[in-house]
N, C-alpha and C positions, 0 to 999 in steps of 0.2 A: 099686745101681740109678742109672743115669745120668739126670742132669737136663737137659732141653731148655733152652737159654738163653732168658730171656724177652726179646721184642722189644717197645719201645713203640710203641703204634699212632702212625702217622704224622699229623701235624697237617694240618687241612684247607688250610692255606697251603703246605704242602710238596706236597700232591697237587694242588692247583688253583692255577696261577700267577695266575689272575685275582683270588684272594683275598689275594695278597701285599701287604704294606704299600707305599703310593706313596713315591717317592724324596722326601727333603726339598725344598721349593720354594726357588727361588733368591732370594737377598736383593735386593730391587729397589734398594736404597741402595748396594749393593756396586758399585764402579767396574768397567766392563768391562775385560778383560785388554788391555793395551797403551795404555790411555787415559793422558794427561798430566793429572796432577792440577793444572797451572796453566792448563789451558784451552787448550793448544796443540793445533793440528790433529794427530792421530795419524800423518798422512801426511806430517808435516814443514813445513807451511806456518806461518808466524808470523801470528796475526791482528793484531799490532801493527805489522807491517811497513809497511802503507800510511799509518799515522799518522805513524811516524817519516820517511818519505819527504815527507809533506806539511810537517812541521815543518822539515825540512832545506831544503826549497824556499822556505818563508817566511823562514827565517834568511838564506839566500843573497840573497833580493830585498831584505830589510832591509839587509843589509851594502852591497848595490849602491847603495842610495838614500842611506845614510851617506856613501859615497865621494862620489857626485855632489854632495851638499849641501856637503861639505867643500871640493870643487874650487870650487863656486860662492862659497864664503865667501872662500876665498883669492882669486879673481879679483875680488871686490868690494873687498877690502882693498887689492889692488894698484891697481885703478883709482881708489879714494878717495885713496891716497897721491899718484897722480900729479895727479889734480885738484886736491889741495892745494897741491901744488908749484907747479902753474901758476898757481893763484889768488894765491899769495904773489908770485910773479913779475909777475904782472900789476899787482898792488897796487903794488909798487915802482915799476914802469914809468909807472904812471898818476901817482904822486907826483912822480917825477923829470921827467915832461913837465910837470907844473904848475909846477915850479921854473924851467924854462927862460926864460919872459918876464922874471923878475926878474934872471936872469943877463945876458940881453940888454940890459936897462935900465942895468946897472951899467957893462957894457962901453961902451955908448953915451956914458954919463956921463964916462967916462975919456977917450974919444976926442975930446971937444969942448975946443978949447983956450980958454984966457983965460974960464973961467966965471965969471959973476958969483955972489956969494952967494945971490942970489935963485933963480938958475937952479940952482945945485947943491941948494938946499933942495928945490926943486919935484921935480928928479929922484928925490932920496932919497925923499921923500913917496910918488912914483909906485912906486917899487921897494918900498917897505914895504907898499903896498896889494896889490900883485901877490904879495908873500909871505904875506899875510894870506889872501888867496884861495886860494893853494896849501896853506895850512894846513887851511883849512875843508875843502877837497876831500879832504885826507888825514885828516880827523877829528881834527886836531890842534887842541885847545881851550887857550888861554891861562888861567892862574889869576892873577888880580888882585884879592885879597880885602880890599881896604881896608874897614875898618868891620865886618868879618865876624868871627865868633867863630873863635879859633885852633884849627885842626885838625891836630894832629901827623901825620895821614896824607897832608896835602897841603901843608903850610906847615913850614918850617923857621925857628925863631926864632933870630935872631943877636944881638938886645939887647932890653931891658926898658925902656921909657920911661914917663914921666908921661902917662898918657892924659888928665887933666883939662887939660894944658897944650896940648894938641893942638887945631887949629882945623878942624872943629867937635871938642868933646871926644869921647873915645873911652872905652867902659867897660872896666873891668879884664878881662883875658883876651881882647881882641880886637885885631885887627891895626890899627896906627897908620899904618905906611907899608910899602910893597913896594919893597925894593931891587933885586930881580930877580924878573921873573914866571916862574912854574911853567907846566908844560904837562901836559896830559892826551891820551892816545890812546884814544879811547873812554872808559872808566872807568878805565883803568889810568894811574898816575902816572908820566910820563916824566922830569919833574924837578920837585921841590917848589919853591915860591915861598919866596925869602929875605925875611923880614919882620921889623919890629920890633913888640913887643906891649906893650899898656898893662899897667902893674903895678898 
């Protein structure tokens, strides 16, 4: 006796599509297809391109300012060098001009025949005064330190003498006599004074 094959009854989901299980919901955290994980525009635009252009513009402006500043400094240095050279030249010319009256007096004294000793002395004194005036104009100051404490920066000792025998007496370590005056230009020693010092 033949047996009829048994058939499983169809499930309601198979017979009614409305009863089928819904498809799994999409994960909201999942990145959309084609998205750039670095945040770039999927259409190819670079979101940082504008910032890069701004930085490049600022850098170019800063470089331009530095070039202009360097040019200004170089021009200032050149102008200062020229002015310094002119100042030195004018200072020398001014000092030389102040010496001219003394030179004129010496030439005049030599041109006068049969000078008396008194006239010659008067002419020399006049010339000396003119030289002193020229020195003062050139800030040339004499060092004549009789009675002052010996200063190795301004004085040059050439002998030691008994200070008690001097008139008036001079304390030990002080200048007794000046053999040759020294000179200062401003605060710089042009020539030290040659002196004898009390022992």
